[in-house]
C-alpha positions as CSV (number, residue, x, y, z in Angstrom):
1,M,82.1,42.0,-4.1
2,A,78.8,42.1,-2.2
3,E,75.9,40.0,-3.4
4,T,72.8,41.8,-4.5
5,Y,69.6,40.4,-3.1
6,R,66.4,40.7,-5.0
7,N,63.2,40.0,-3.2
8,P,59.5,39.9,-4.3
9,L,57.6,43.1,-3.6
10,P,54.7,42.7,-1.1
11,T,51.2,43.8,-2.2
12,V,47.7,43.4,-1.0
13,D,44.4,42.9,-2.9
14,I,41.0,43.4,-1.3
15,I,37.9,41.6,-2.5
16,I,35.3,44.1,-1.2
17,E,31.8,42.7,-0.8
18,V,29.0,45.3,-1.1
19,K,25.3,45.0,-1.8
20,G,25.0,43.5,-5.3
21,G,28.5,41.9,-5.6
22,I,32.2,42.7,-5.3
23,V,34.0,45.9,-6.3
24,L,36.5,45.9,-9.1
25,I,38.4,48.9,-10.5
26,E,39.5,49.6,-14.0
27,R,43.2,50.5,-14.0
28,K,44.4,53.9,-15.3
29,N,48.0,52.7,-15.6
30,P,49.6,49.7,-17.3
31,P,48.9,46.9,-17.1
32,H,45.5,48.0,-18.1
33,G,42.3,46.0,-17.4
34,W,39.9,45.4,-14.5
35,A,41.4,44.5,-11.1
36,I,40.7,43.8,-7.5
37,P,41.5,47.0,-5.6
38,G,45.0,46.8,-4.1
39,G,48.6,48.0,-4.2
40,F,52.0,48.0,-2.7
41,V,52.7,47.7,1.0
42,D,54.6,50.8,2.3
43,Y,57.7,50.4,4.4
44,G,56.6,50.2,8.1
45,E,53.0,49.4,7.2
46,S,51.2,46.1,8.0
47,V,49.4,44.3,5.2
48,E,46.1,44.9,7.1
49,A,46.6,48.6,7.3
50,C,47.7,48.6,3.6
51,A,44.5,46.8,2.6
52,V,42.3,49.4,4.4
53,R,44.3,52.3,2.9
54,E,44.3,51.0,-0.7
55,A,40.6,50.2,-0.6
56,R,39.8,53.8,0.6
57,E,42.3,55.3,-1.9
58,E,41.0,53.5,-5.0
59,T,37.3,53.1,-4.2
60,G,36.5,55.7,-1.5
61,L,35.1,52.9,0.7
62,N,35.9,52.3,4.3
63,V,36.3,48.5,4.5
64,R,36.0,46.1,7.4
65,L,38.5,43.2,6.9
66,K,36.7,39.9,7.6
67,D,38.9,37.1,6.2
68,L,42.1,36.2,4.5
69,L,41.6,34.4,1.2
70,Y,45.1,33.3,0.3
71,V,48.6,34.5,-0.5
72,Y,49.5,34.4,-4.2
73,S,53.2,34.5,-5.2
74,R,53.7,33.0,-8.7
75,P,56.7,34.9,-10.0
76,D,54.9,35.9,-13.3
77,R,51.7,37.1,-11.7
78,D,52.6,40.8,-12.4
79,P,54.3,41.5,-15.7
80,R,56.3,44.4,-14.2
81,H,58.1,42.5,-11.5
82,H,57.9,39.6,-9.0
83,T,55.2,40.4,-6.5
84,L,53.4,38.5,-3.8
85,T,49.9,39.5,-2.7
86,T,48.0,38.9,0.5
87,V,44.4,38.8,-0.6
88,F,41.8,39.9,2.0
89,I,38.0,39.7,1.9
90,A,36.3,42.8,3.3
91,T,32.9,44.3,3.5
92,A,31.8,47.9,3.0
93,D,28.7,50.0,2.7
94,G,28.1,52.5,0.0
95,T,28.9,52.8,-3.7
96,P,32.5,52.7,-4.9
97,V,33.9,55.8,-6.6
98,A,37.1,55.5,-8.7
99,A,40.0,57.5,-7.3
100,D,43.8,57.4,-7.2
101,D,45.0,55.0,-10.0
102,A,41.5,53.7,-10.8
103,Q,39.8,55.3,-13.8
104,S,36.4,53.6,-13.0
105,A,34.9,51.3,-10.4
106,G,32.0,49.0,-10.5
107,V,30.2,46.2,-8.7
108,F,30.1,42.8,-10.3
109,S,29.0,39.2,-9.7
110,A,30.6,36.0,-10.8
111,Q,28.4,36.1,-13.9
112,T,29.1,39.7,-14.8
113,L,32.9,40.0,-14.4
114,P,34.3,42.5,-16.8
115,L,37.2,41.7,-19.2
116,P,40.1,41.8,-19.4
117,L,41.1,41.1,-15.8
118,A,44.6,42.3,-15.0
119,F,47.4,40.3,-13.3
120,D,46.3,36.9,-12.0
121,H,43.0,38.3,-10.8
122,A,40.9,35.8,-12.9
123,D,42.5,33.0,-10.9
124,I,42.0,34.8,-7.6
125,L,38.4,35.6,-8.3
126,A,37.7,32.0,-9.4
127,D,39.1,30.8,-6.1
128,Y,37.0,33.3,-4.2
129,F,33.8,32.3,-5.9
130,K,34.5,28.6,-5.3
131,C,34.9,29.3,-1.6
132,Q,31.7,31.4,-1.6
133,D,29.9,28.5,-3.3
134,G,31.0,26.2,-0.4
135,V,33.8,24.3,-1.9
136,D,36.2,23.2,0.8
137,R,39.2,25.6,1.1
138,K,41.7,22.7,1.0
139,T,40.2,21.6,-2.3
140,V,40.2,25.1,-3.7
141,F,43.9,25.8,-2.9
142,Q,45.4,22.3,-3.3
143,H,46.6,23.0,-6.8
144,Y,49.1,25.6,-5.5
145,F,51.1,23.0,-3.6
């Protein structure tokens, strides 16, 4: 009898920096809440290409990837199944417009984040804002080891 292998599903999330803050989308589909734009990597697609595609599909913005924040892989980070996400930091010009599986989009700062945040995005954004505030990356991510 052949063994069945189950692997985590690869995803990306893109923290998009625009004038006034970062872009978040409000999800149309469960799990509901506000989220960092992102989605599943297609077969044959790189994570970088996926990040650019997902950002455009969900926000209408053409992003420029500028950095990699971290890879998050806690098995319970997505209530639907085990996913791992590569989180990019990107920049864009313009105003986000909700599309695809986003019902709305907005620009927020650390002080104005909407609730609830979906998935583990509160943790991801906390890490991002610590890095933006100048906290050493090793300090920010050491609790994952």
